[in-house]
C-alpha positions in Angstrom: -48.6 -233.1 98.2 -48.6 -236.8 99.3 -50.1 -239.7 97.4 -50.5 -243.3 98.4 -51.7 -246.0 96.0 -52.2 -249.6 97.2 -53.2 -252.9 95.8 -54.7 -253.4 92.3 -56.2 -250.4 90.8 -58.9 -250.8 88.1 -59.1 -248.3 85.1 -62.1 -246.6 86.6 -60.3 -246.0 90.0 -57.2 -244.8 88.1 -59.4 -242.3 86.2 -60.9 -241.0 89.4 -57.5 -240.7 91.1 -55.9 -238.9 88.0 -58.8 -236.4 87.9 -58.4 -235.6 91.6 -54.6 -235.4 91.4 -54.5 -233.1 88.4 -57.0 -230.8 90.0 -54.9 -230.6 93.2 -51.8 -229.8 91.1 -53.8 -227.1 89.2 -55.1 -225.6 92.4 -51.8 -225.5 94.1 -49.8 -224.1 91.1 -52.4 -221.3 90.6 -51.8 -220.3 94.3 -48.2 -219.7 93.3 -46.8 -222.9 95.0 -44.1 -225.0 93.6 -45.8 -228.4 93.2 -43.9 -231.4 94.5 -45.3 -234.9 95.3 -44.2 -237.8 97.4 -45.8 -240.9 95.9 -46.0 -243.9 98.2 -46.4 -246.8 95.8 -44.8 -249.5 97.9 -48.0 -251.5 98.2 -49.2 -250.9 94.6 -49.5 -253.9 92.3 -49.0 -253.7 88.6 -52.0 -252.4 86.7 -53.9 -253.2 83.6 -52.6 -251.7 80.4 -55.8 -249.5 80.4 -55.1 -248.2 83.9 -51.4 -247.6 83.0 -52.5 -245.5 80.0 -54.8 -243.4 82.2 -51.8 -242.8 84.6 -49.6 -241.8 81.6 -52.2 -239.2 80.5 -52.5 -238.1 84.1 -48.8 -237.6 84.4 -48.7 -235.5 81.3 -51.6 -233.4 82.5 -50.0 -232.9 86.0 -46.8 -231.6 84.4 -48.8 -229.2 82.2 -50.5 -227.9 85.3 -47.3 -227.2 87.1 -45.9 -230.4 88.7 -42.2 -229.8 89.2 -40.9 -232.9 91.1 -42.1 -236.2 92.2 -40.3 -238.7 94.5 -41.7 -242.3 94.3 -41.3 -245.0 96.8 -41.9 -248.4 95.1 -41.8 -251.8 96.6 -42.0 -254.2 93.8 -39.5 -254.7 90.9 -42.3 -255.6 88.5 -44.3 -252.5 89.4 -41.1 -250.4 89.1 -40.6 -251.7 85.5 -44.3 -250.8 84.6 -43.9 -247.3 86.3 -40.6 -246.7 84.4 -42.3 -247.4 81.1 -45.2 -245.1 82.0 -42.9 -242.3 83.2 -40.7 -242.5 80.0 -43.7 -242.3 77.7 -45.3 -239.4 79.6 -42.1 -237.5 80.0 -42.4 -237.5 83.8 -39.1 -239.3 84.0 -37.4 -235.9 83.7 -38.9 -234.7 87.1 -39.1 -238.0 88.9 -36.8 -240.0 91.1 -37.3 -243.3 92.9 -36.2 -244.0 96.4 -36.1 -247.0 98.8 -35.9 -244.6 101.8 -38.7 -242.2 102.6 -36.4 -239.8 104.5 -34.0 -239.6 101.5 -37.0 -239.0 99.2 -38.3 -236.1 101.3 -34.8 -234.6 101.5 -34.5 -234.7 97.6 -38.0 -233.5 97.1 -37.4 -230.2 99.1 -33.7 -229.6 98.2 -33.0 -226.5 96.2 -30.8 -225.8 93.2 -31.4 -229.2 91.5 -31.0 -229.3 87.8 -34.6 -230.6 87.6 -35.9 -227.1 88.6 -34.6 -225.7 85.3 -36.6 -228.3 83.3 
């Protein structure tokens, strides 16, 4: 699964994104697939506290529905700080890694035998 978020995202837009993403994870995991995501957030700007909370809840729901790994590409240090806080509070930091290089992110995402698979 590939996700791209760009610009400033309002709380309503984040809610819509989270609902669609969680449903996609649910659908894929019910089909017996290991759910992994590449999130391209290089053009994402920091979000409001409300949108960040919706994202946190969505991350928790995605993990409950079967998300196993997520590789993030982030362009801004400020956005990285906000995403770090969200991932820590949702627990997604256990299955997430950040990358500067898309090829490296894809390689990690589909590598086998990583300790994260046991989580």
